[in-house]
C-alpha positions in Angstrom: 0.0 0.0 0.0 2.7 2.5 1.0 4.6 1.8 -2.2 1.6 2.8 -4.3 1.7 6.2 -2.6 5.3 6.8 -3.6 4.7 8.1 -7.2 2.2 10.5 -5.9 4.4 11.8 -3.2 7.3 12.2 -5.7 5.0 14.1 -8.0 3.8 16.4 -5.2 7.5 17.0 -4.2 8.3 17.9 -7.8 5.4 20.3 -8.0 6.4 21.9 -4.7 9.9 22.3 -6.0 8.7 23.9 -9.2 6.5 26.2 -7.3 9.3 27.1 -4.9 11.6 27.9 -7.9 8.9 30.0 -9.6 8.4 31.8 -6.3 12.1 32.5 -6.0 12.4 33.8 -9.6 9.4 36.0 -9.1 10.8 37.4 -5.8 14.2 38.1 -7.3 12.8 39.8 -10.4 10.4 41.9 -8.4 13.3 42.9 -6.1 15.5 44.0 -9.0 12.6 45.9 -10.6 11.9 47.8 -7.4 15.3 49.6 -7.6 15.9 52.2 -10.4 19.6 51.6 -10.2 19.3 47.8 -10.2 16.5 47.8 -12.8 18.7 49.5 -15.5 21.8 47.5 -14.8 22.9 44.2 -16.5 22.5 41.2 -14.2 23.8 37.7 -14.4 22.8 35.1 -11.8 23.0 31.4 -11.4 22.1 29.5 -8.2 22.7 25.7 -8.0 21.9 23.1 -5.4 25.2 21.4 -4.8 23.7 18.0 -3.8 21.3 17.6 -6.7 23.0 19.8 -9.3 19.6 21.4 -9.9 19.6 25.0 -11.0 17.3 27.0 -8.7 17.4 30.3 -10.5 19.4 31.9 -13.4 19.3 35.0 -15.6 21.9 35.6 -18.3 24.0 32.7 -17.0 26.0 32.4 -20.3 26.5 36.1 -21.0 29.9 37.8 -20.4 30.4 40.1 -17.4 33.4 42.0 -16.1 34.0 40.0 -12.8 36.3 42.4 -10.9 37.8 40.6 -7.9 35.7 37.5 -8.5 38.7 36.8 -10.7 40.5 35.9 -7.5 38.3 32.8 -7.2 39.9 31.4 -10.3 43.4 32.3 -9.2 43.2 31.1 -5.6 41.5 27.8 -6.6 44.4 27.3 -9.1 47.0 28.0 -6.5 45.4 25.8 -3.8 45.0 22.8 -6.2 48.4 23.1 -8.0 50.7 24.1 -5.1 48.9 22.7 -2.1 48.0 24.4 1.2 51.4 23.7 2.8 53.5 25.3 0.0 56.1 27.9 1.2 58.4 30.6 -0.2 62.0 31.2 0.6 63.8 34.6 0.7 67.6 34.3 0.8 70.7 36.5 1.1 73.6 35.2 -0.9 77.3 36.1 -1.4 79.9 34.8 -3.8 82.0 33.7 -0.9 81.8 33.7 2.9 83.2 36.6 4.8 87.0 36.6 5.2 88.8 36.6 8.5 88.1 40.4 8.9 84.4 39.9 8.2 84.6 41.4 4.7 82.4 40.4 1.7 84.4 41.4 -1.3 81.5 41.5 -3.7 77.8 42.4 -3.4 75.2 40.8 -1.2 72.2 39.5 -3.2 68.8 39.7 -1.6 66.9 37.0 -3.6 63.2 37.1 -3.7 61.3 33.8 -3.7 57.8 35.2 -4.2 56.9 35.6 -0.5 53.9 38.0 -0.4 54.2 38.6 3.3 57.6 40.2 4.0 55.6 42.8 5.9 54.0 43.6 9.3 50.9 41.6 8.4 49.7 39.2 11.1 49.3 35.6 10.0 47.1 33.6 10.3 44.5 36.1 9.2 42.5 37.7 12.0 39.9 40.4 11.5 41.3 43.8 12.5 44.6 42.4 13.8 47.0 45.4 14.3 49.9 45.3 11.9 53.4 44.7 13.2 56.8 46.1 12.1 56.8 46.3 8.3 60.5 45.6 8.3 60.5 42.6 10.6 61.6 40.2 7.9 64.4 42.5 6.8 65.6 42.9 10.4 65.6 39.1 10.8 67.8 38.7 7.7 70.1 41.4 8.9 70.4 39.7 12.3 71.4 36.5 10.5 74.0 38.2 8.4 75.5 39.9 11.4 75.6 36.5 13.2 77.7 35.1 10.4 80.4 37.6 11.3 79.9 40.0 8.4 81.4 43.4 9.2 81.8 45.0 5.7 80.2 44.6 2.3 82.3 46.0 -0.6 79.9 45.5 -3.5 76.6 47.0 -2.4 73.2 45.3 -2.2 71.4 43.7 -5.2 67.7 43.1 -5.0 67.2 40.0 -7.2 63.6 39.3 -8.3 64.5 37.0 -11.2 62.4 34.1 -9.9 59.5 35.8 -11.7 59.6 37.6 -15.0 59.7 41.4 -14.6 56.2 42.2 -15.9 55.0 44.7 -13.2 51.6 45.6 -14.7 49.2 43.4 -16.7 47.3 44.6 -19.7 43.9 46.1 -18.8 44.8 47.8 -15.6 43.7 51.4 -15.2 46.3 54.2 -15.6 45.9 55.1 -11.9 46.0 51.6 -10.5 49.9 51.4 -10.3 50.1 54.7 -8.4 48.6 53.3 -5.2 48.3 50.2 -3.1 45.5 48.9 -5.4 48.0 47.9 -8.1 51.6 48.1 -7.0 54.2 46.5 -9.3 54.4 42.7 -9.2 57.8 41.4 -8.2 59.2 38.2 -6.7 60.9 40.4 -4.1 58.0 42.1 -2.4 58.4 44.2 0.8 55.4 45.6 2.6 53.2 45.0 -0.3 55.4 47.2 -2.4 53.8 50.3 -0.8 55.1 53.1 1.4 52.9 55.1 3.8 53.5 58.9 3.6 51.9 60.5 6.7 51.2 64.2 6.2 50.5 66.4 9.2 50.2 70.1 9.6 53.1 72.3 10.7 53.3 74.2 14.0 52.0 77.5 12.5 50.1 78.8 9.6 52.4 79.1 6.6 54.8 76.3 7.7 55.5 73.4 5.5 53.6 70.3 6.5 55.6 67.6 8.3 55.9 64.2 6.6 57.0 60.8 7.9 57.5 57.5 6.1 56.6 54.0 7.0 58.7 52.0 6.4 61.3 54.7 7.1 63.2 54.2 3.8 63.8 57.2 1.6 62.9 55.5 -1.6 61.4 58.6 -3.2 63.1 62.0 -3.0 60.1 64.0 -2.1 59.8 67.7 -2.8 57.3 68.7 0.0 55.3 71.8 -0.9 52.3 71.3 1.3 51.5 74.4 3.3 49.8 74.7 6.6 46.7 76.9 6.4 44.2 78.4 8.9 41.9 76.0 10.9 38.7 75.2 9.0 40.2 75.7 5.5 40.2 72.9 3.0 42.6 70.1 3.1 43.8 69.2 -0.4 47.0 67.2 -0.9 48.4 65.8 -4.1 51.3 63.3 -4.7 52.9 62.7 -8.1 56.1 60.9 -9.2 58.0 61.1 -12.4 57.7 57.6 -14.1 61.0 55.9 -14.3 62.6 58.0 -11.6 62.5 58.3 -7.8 61.6 62.0 -7.9 58.3 62.8 -6.4 56.3 66.0 -5.5 53.9 66.6 -2.7 51.8 69.8 -2.8 48.6 71.4 -1.5 47.3 72.6 1.8 46.5 71.2 5.2 44.7 73.1 8.0 46.3 73.8 11.3 45.2 71.1 13.9 44.0 68.8 11.1 44.1 65.1 11.8 46.3 64.6 8.7 46.4 62.3 5.8 48.1 59.0 5.2 48.9 58.4 1.5 49.8 55.0 0.1 51.9 55.3 -3.1 53.4 52.2 -4.6 57.2 51.9 -5.0 58.2 51.7 -8.7 61.0 49.1 -8.3 60.3 46.7 -5.4 63.7 45.0 -5.7 65.5 48.3 -5.2 63.2 49.2 -2.3 63.9 45.9 -0.5 67.7 46.3 -1.2 67.6 49.7 0.3 65.8 48.3 3.4 68.5 45.6 3.9 71.3 48.1 3.4 69.8 50.3 6.1 69.3 47.4 8.5 72.9 46.3 8.1 74.3 49.8 8.7 72.1 50.1 11.8 74.0 47.0 13.0 77.4 48.6 12.4 78.1 46.8 9.2 79.7 49.0 6.6 78.2 48.8 3.1 80.2 50.3 0.3 78.5 50.6 -3.1 75.0 51.4 -4.0 71.8 49.4 -4.3 70.5 47.9 -7.6 68.0 45.5 -9.0 68.4 42.4 -11.1 65.3 41.6 -13.2 64.4 38.8 -15.6 62.8 40.5 -18.7 59.9 39.0 -20.6 60.2 36.5 -23.4 57.5 34.4 -25.0 56.9 30.8 -23.8 58.1 29.6 -27.1 61.3 31.5 -26.7 61.8 30.1 -23.2 61.2 26.5 -24.4 64.2 27.0 -26.8 66.2 28.9 -24.2 65.2 27.9 -20.7 65.4 30.5 -17.9 68.6 31.0 -16.1 69.1 28.7 -13.1 68.2 30.0 -9.6 70.8 32.3 -8.1 73.5 30.4 -6.3 76.2 31.3 -3.8 77.0 31.1 -0.1 73.7 31.5 1.8 74.1 34.0 4.7 70.5 34.3 5.7 67.1 32.7 4.9 63.4 33.2 5.7 60.7 30.6 5.1 57.2 31.9 4.6 54.0 30.9 6.3 52.1 28.1 4.5 50.4 29.2 1.3 46.9 28.7 2.6 47.5 31.6 5.1 48.2 34.0 2.3 45.3 32.7 0.1 43.0 33.6 3.0 44.4 37.1 3.0 44.1 37.3 -0.8 40.4 36.4 -0.8 39.2 37.7 2.5 40.6 41.3 2.1 40.8 41.1 -1.7 44.5 41.7 -1.9 45.3 42.4 -5.6 49.1 42.0 -5.5 49.0 38.7 -3.6 46.6 37.3 -6.3 49.1 38.2 -9.0 52.0 36.7 -7.0 50.0 33.5 -6.6 49.4 33.2 -10.3 53.2 33.6 -11.0 54.1 31.1 -8.2 52.0 28.5 -10.0 53.6 29.3 -13.3 57.1 29.0 -11.8 56.3 25.7 -10.1 54.5 24.1 -12.9 56.0 25.6 -16.1 59.5 26.6 -14.8 59.0 30.2 -15.7 57.2 32.7 -13.4 55.5 34.8 -16.1 52.0 36.0 -16.6 51.7 34.0 -19.9 52.8 30.8 -18.2 50.4 31.4 -15.3 47.5 32.1 -17.8 48.3 28.9 -19.7 48.4 26.8 -16.5 45.1 28.4 -15.3 43.5 27.5 -18.6 44.6 23.9 -18.3 43.2 23.8 -14.7 39.8 25.3 -15.6 39.5 22.8 -18.4 40.0 20.0 -15.9 37.3 21.7 -13.8 34.8 21.3 -16.7 34.8 25.0 -17.7 34.5 25.8 -21.4 37.4 28.0 -22.5 34.9 30.1 -24.4 33.2 31.0 -21.0 36.0 33.3 -19.8 38.8 35.6 -20.8 41.2 36.5 -18.0 44.1 38.9 -18.4 45.4 39.0 -14.8 45.1 37.2 -11.5 43.5 39.8 -9.4 40.6 41.3 -11.4 41.9 44.8 -11.8 42.0 44.2 -15.6 38.9 45.7 -17.1 39.4 43.4 -20.1 38.4 40.3 -18.0 35.2 38.6 -18.9 33.4 35.6 -17.3 30.0 34.1 -17.3 28.0 33.3 -14.2 27.8 29.7 -15.3 31.7 29.5 -15.4 31.9 30.9 -11.9 29.4 28.4 -10.5 31.1 25.5 -12.3 34.3 26.4 -10.6 32.5 26.5 -7.2 30.9 23.2 -7.9 34.2 21.6 -8.9 36.1 22.9 -5.8 33.3 21.5 -3.7 34.1 18.0 -4.9 37.8 18.1 -4.3 39.7 17.0 -1.2 40.5 20.7 -0.7 36.9 21.6 0.0 37.3 22.7 3.6 40.5 24.6 2.9 38.9 26.3 -0.1 35.8 27.3 1.9 38.1 28.7 4.6 39.5 31.2 2.2 36.2 33.0 1.5 34.8 36.0 3.5 31.9 35.1 5.8 28.8 37.3 5.8 28.7 39.5 8.9 31.9 38.1 10.3 35.1 38.8 8.4 36.9 40.1 5.4 35.1 42.2 2.8 31.7 40.8 4.0 32.2 41.8 7.7 29.8 44.8 7.3 27.3 43.0 5.1 24.5 40.6 6.1 24.8 41.5 9.8 21.5 41.0 11.6 20.0 39.0 8.7 19.4 35.3 8.4 22.3 35.1 6.0 24.9 36.2 8.6 27.4 33.4 9.1 25.8 31.4 6.2 27.3 33.2 3.2 30.8 32.3 2.2 31.6 34.4 -0.8 34.0 36.5 -2.7 33.2 40.1 -3.4 34.2 42.2 -6.5 34.1 45.9 -7.2 35.2 48.2 -10.0 33.5 51.3 -11.5 30.0 50.2 -12.6 30.8 46.6 -11.6 29.7 44.7 -8.5 30.0 40.9 -7.9 29.4 38.3 -5.2 29.9 34.6 -5.8 30.3 31.7 -3.4 28.2 29.4 -1.2 25.1 29.6 0.9 24.2 27.1 3.6 20.5 26.9 4.1 18.9 26.4 7.5 18.1 22.7 6.5 21.8 22.1 6.1 21.8 22.1 2.3 24.6 24.0 0.4 24.1 26.1 -2.7 26.6 27.6 -5.1 25.8 31.0 -6.6 27.2 33.8 -8.7 25.7 37.3 -8.9 27.5 39.6 -11.4 26.2 43.1 -12.0 27.6 45.4 -14.7 26.8 48.8 -16.1 24.8 50.2 -13.2 24.6 54.0 -12.9 24.2 54.9 -9.3 25.5 54.2 -5.8 27.3 50.9 -5.4 25.6 50.6 -1.9 22.2 50.3 -3.6 23.3 47.6 -5.9 25.0 45.7 -3.1 21.8 46.1 -1.0 19.8 44.4 -3.7 22.4 41.6 -4.1 22.3 41.0 -0.3 18.6 40.8 -0.3 18.7 38.3 -3.2 21.0 36.1 -1.0 18.5 36.2 1.8 15.7 35.2 -0.6 17.8 32.3 -1.8 18.4 31.3 1.8 14.6 31.1 2.6 
C-alpha cells in the first residue's frame, strides 16, 4: 500500500519544488525591478543546489560580465590545487664567498626574492582587524642572521634579485591610476610591505609652515619635494602626490589646515627590488656593518613561452647562503588574498603556480596553467577571458555559469574545507564583515566580493537552514548609481535564496 503512494508523493514534491523555484524567480525579479539603479543594470545570476545539481534560478548565465575581484576565485583555486595548502616561499641572502677573516664580503650581497607576499607587518594567520606589526621585521631578521655570520663589511653594495618571476610589473587592462597606489603596485618576486610606502602628512606648527611628513617603512625610496603648506583652521585640506615615471623624484603639494588630523597616502614603489635592497642596506648599517657601493635590481625581462622553451630561464641564483626566511604556509596567504581582496597577492599566486608548474614565473605561463586547470574543472574556455590574477583588468570577462562551475568543482575536491576557509563570511570577516549582519544570511554566506567602477560581484556558497549548500554567482555590470544600492539588492537576493 505504501509503495503505491510513492509516485504520488514524488509528483507532489516535484510540484512543490517547481512552485518554490517559480516563487524564488518572481521574488528576485520583483526585487531587481523595485530599484531604479538595479533595474537598469545588466544582471547575471546562477544558483545551483550542490547536492542535486539542480539550477534553482538563473538569468543571463552564459553572457559575459566583467568580474572584478571575482577573478581571484579562479586564481586562488588554481594555487590551492596546483601548489597545495602547505607550499612555502624562501627569501635568501647570498654572497659569492663567505666573509673573510676580517668579516669582509668582497662583492655584493644578493637579496633573492622567492615570491613571498608577506615580507611585511601583516599578522598571520589572518585575523579580522589584527593590528599590523613592524613592516621591516623580515628584513631585520635577515640582517640579524648576516651579522651573526660575522659580516662586518660589504664592498659591492646590495642587489635586489627578483628573477624568480619575469619582470612584468603591470598586466594589460589595468587602469592608468592603479599602479600609483596600493591597489595595483608593481608585481615582483621580491616584495616588501606589499610594495607600498605610507607617507603621513601632518600640519606644521604654525600657519604658513610646510607640513611635516614621515615615512613607513622609514626608507627614503622617493626623493620628495614637499610643498604642502599649513593653512588656517577650518580651511580645505587638499593634498596631491605625483612621481615622475622611471625616476625616484616625487612631488607633494597642496594645503592642510592647522590642527587637522592629517592624511596617510599609500603610493606604490616603482621598483620593489631596489626598495627591498635599500631596506636591507639600512638594516645592516644600523648593526654597524659598513656597506660600500649602492643598491641595484636584477630583473628577468619578458620572453614568450616559445622562446623560453628553446632557451630555458637561467638557473636559480647560487652562492653562499648567509640568511634565509621561510614563509607561512600558502593557505594563510590565500586567506588574506580572498578575505581582504589583496590584488598584489593574487598576482603573485598566479606567478608562483607558473614558476612551479612551467618553470617560468610569467603571466603568460600562469595564464596557460590556469586554462589547463579550468578545463579539468569542466569550464568551457569560451566562457571566460582572463588577463590577470586579481581582477583589476577591465578586459576580463566571465559568465556566471563558469563561476558556478568552478565553485561546484572545488566543492568536490579534497581541498573543500581549505577552499571554503578562504572566503569572507557574511557579517563576520573580510570584505563581508559589514554585510549581512542582523539578517538570516549572517554566518551562512561564504563568498568573494568584487568591485570596480560600474561593476559589483558576489559569488560563493550559501548554507540553508536545513543544512543544504548552494553555489551561486551574482554579477552586475553597467549600473549608474550608488554601489551601496546595488549591493543592498544583491544581499537581499542572497537572503531570498536562503529562505
